[in-house]
N, C-alpha and C positions, 0 to 999 in steps of 0.2 A: 648771699645764697637765698635767703627768704624773700628777697625783693621780687623774685619772679613769681612767688605764690601769693603775695599780698594783694588785696583788692585795690588799695590806694597806697602804693609804695611811698610816695612823697610825703604823705601825711602820717601814716602809721610808723614808718621807719624812723622818721624824725622824732616822734614821741618815744620810740624805743631807745634811740640813741641818748636822749636826754635823761632817761631813767637809769641808764647804765651806771652813771657816776655815783649817784646816791645809793644804788643797790650794792655796788662794790664796796663803798665806804661803810655801809651799815653791816653787811654780812661778813666781809673779810676782815676789815680793820676792827670793827666792833667785836666780831667773834674772837679774833686773836687777843684783844684786850680782855675779854671776859675769861678766856682760858688762862691767860697769864695771871689773873687775879686769884682764881680758885685752884690752880695747879702749879706747884713749884717746878722749876726747870730741872732739878735734880731728883725728881720722883723716880724711884727704881722701876716702876711699872712702865714708864715711857720706853725704856730700853728692853725690858724683859717681856712685854706684852706681845701677843701674836702680830707680827707685821702683816699688813694687807688685810686684816680682819677688823671687826668692830671692837675687839678687845684692845687694839692699839689706839683707839680714838681717845684723844685727851678728854673729851666730854664724858665718855664712859668711865675713864679712870677717875675723874674728879667726882662723879656721882658715887662710885664705889667707895672712895675715900670718905665721903660725907655720910655713908651708910644708907643711901637711898636705893631700895631694891627694885623698884618698878621702872624708874626712868631709863636705866640702861637698855631695857627691852624696848622701850619706846624709841630710843635712839636707833636701835637695830632695825625697827620697822621703818623709820624715816630714811635710814640708809638704803633700804631696799627700794623705797619709792624713788629716791634720788638716782639710784643706779639705773632703774627702769627708765626714768626721764632722760638721763644722760645717754643711755643706749639708743633711745628713739632719736635724740638730736644728732648723734654721730652717724647713725644709719642714714638719716635723711641727708646730712651733709655729704656723706660719701656717695650716695646715689646721685645727688645733684651734680657733684663734681664729675663723676663718670659720664653722666648724661651730657653735661656741657662739653666735656672733652670730645665725646663722640660727635656732637653737632658741629664742632669746629674742625673735625677731621684729625684730631690728635689721639683718638682711641678707636678701636674696632667699630665698624659701622653697625654691627648687629646690636650694639648697646643702645641704639636709637629707638628700638622697638618698644612701643608703649601699649598698655591695655586701653580699653575704651574709657576708663576713668582717669587716664593720664599718667598712670604709674609706669615708669620704665622697668619692665619686668626682668629683663636680663641684667640690668644694673643691680636690681634688688638681689637677684640670685648670686651675683659675684660678691656683693658686699656681705651677704649672710654667711659666706664661707668662713670669714674671719672670726665672728663671734663664737663659733663652735670650737675654735682653737683654745678658748678660755677654759674648756673642760680639762685641758692638760694640767691645770692647777690642782685638780683632784688628786693626781698621783704625785708622790714625792719625787719620783725619778724624772718626771717631765716638767715639774714646776719651774725649773730654771729656764725652760724654753719660753714660758710666759713672761718671766722677768726680762729676758732679752727683747721680746717683742714690745714690752712696755717702754724700754729704752728707745727702741726704734720709733715708736709713735710719739714719744715725748719730743724727740729731736725734730720729727716732722712738723709737729705743732709750732715749735719755735721758728722753723724755716718758713712756714706759712705766714706767720706774723711779720717776719722780715720782708717777705715779698710784698705783703700788703702795704707796709710802711714805705718801701721803695716805690711801689706803684703810686702811692699818694704823692710822694715827692715829685715824681715825673708829672703827675697831674697838676700839682701846684705850679711847677715851672711852666707848663703849657698855658695855664691861666694867666700868669704874669707876662709871658711872651706875646699872647694874643689879646691882652687887655681885657680879659673877662673878670668882672667883679664877682667874687665868690659870694658876696652878700645877696646876690640875685638868685642864688640856688636855694632849694628847699631847706638845706641844712648847712651850717658853716661851723667847722671845727674850731676849737679854742687853741690859742697859742701855737698856731701852725705857721711855718712848717717845722718849728723847733721840736714839737712833740714827736713828729715822725723821725727826725734825726736822733733824738734821744732814744726812741724805741729801737731804731736800727743798731745803734751803738751797743746798748745793753743786751739786746737779744742775740746779737752776733757774739758778744763776749760770753754769754751763757752757753751758746752752742759750742764754742771753741773750748770752753772749760767744763763742758758737761761730763766728760769722763776723765777728769784730771787725776782721779785716784789710780788709774792704770799706769800713770807716769811716775808714781812714787816708787821709791826704792823697794824692790821685792814684790811689787804688786802687779807687775806686767802680766796680762793675760790676753792673748790674741783674740779670742772669741768675745771677751768683754769689750775690747777696744772697738771691734767692728760693730758690736751692738749699739755703741754710743755714736759712732761716726759714719756708719754706712750711709745714712740718709743724706749726710753732707756731701759725700762723694756722688750719690745718685742725683742730687739736685744740680750739682755742677755739671755732671756728664749729660744729663737730659737737656739742660739749658743750652750748653755749648753744642751738643750734638744736633739739636733742632735748628740752631742758627746756621750751622755748617751744612746740614743736609738740605734744608729748605732755602738756604742763602738769603735769609731775611736779615733785616738790619733794625737797629734801635731807632724808634721814631723820634725825630727832633721836636723840641717844644713848640716851635712855630708851625710844624706840620701836623700836629696831633688833631684828630677830629673830636672837637668838644661838643658838637651838635649830635652826631650819631643818630639815635632813634628818638630824639626828643619830640619831633612832630608826631610820631606814632603814639607816644605816651600822652602828649597833650590831647590828641583826639580821643584816646581811650578814657581819660579822666573827665573829658568834657561831656560824655554821655550820661554821667551820673547826675541825677536830679536831687537825690536825698543827701543831706549833710553827712560828714563822717561820724561814725559812732566810736565811743570809747570801749575799752576792754570790758569794763564792768557792765556796760549796757549789752554787749554781746553775750556775756555769761547769763545775764538775766533773761535775754531772749531765748537762750537754749532751754532754760528751765520752764519758761512760759510755754514754749512749743511742746515740751514733754508733758506738761500738765494738761494742755489742750488735747493732745493725742490720747492721754489716759482718760480724760473726761468723755471724749468721743467714743472710745471703746466701751466704757461703762454704759453709756446711753444705748449703744447698739445691743449690748448684752441684755439690758433691761427690756428693750423693745422685743427682743427675740423670746 
């Protein structure tokens, strides 16, 4: 999704892909290891703390157990910043998805309307309807609605990753059928296509068992069942419905267009004369620009 907004997608996205592995390893695996060291699995606060709030965070519970009074508030502040960052990311992704669907004729055409700065304004308006639903969490009577929506979005995320993995498998087969060496591409994934097959297997298993508790004896609830599996039915219906309505077919590996818009991208990147910059350099340039603007404003005020 961000490839369409990157100045040099082949360079910057490759750098981003390579950093994903050590970031996941450091933050997720390292964080889980740290929590398991300072907090026992049978701590009563893990079950009794407020679910969905900062009080249920294992970091906050560990800090309270150690008698640290300030750090839990710091964690709350960090959670607010991470929530804001995640909200920006999901809003952006949803807008780009709607806009891309509109360009391909798979969504209403009015969603293609953009402002002068390139923001798809109607896509933004549609997407911003859903964040307001989160205010239902404030009321105890409607908090269950938000929980059901969380189940829907979680299943949607897993289905997205399944589709991404299946798409890569089709791409890999097309490369093999047409004799394209993947090493000539800007980025080559490791242990492929086996990683894609493993991802499809485990994520499909997770989607199918996502609401397994509803099948246990005495736990059946129709609303809960549909909150877990509605998006599975929606994905199947939309895919098969589109194929039947448009009478389209699955592209065979030897027929796939592996060139597509590559000449356009080559011409676009050929016009750059300056070398690619790193993220840290971009951040430095932002502060330098602000300092220059501040100095210029101070000089104008002194001259006046």
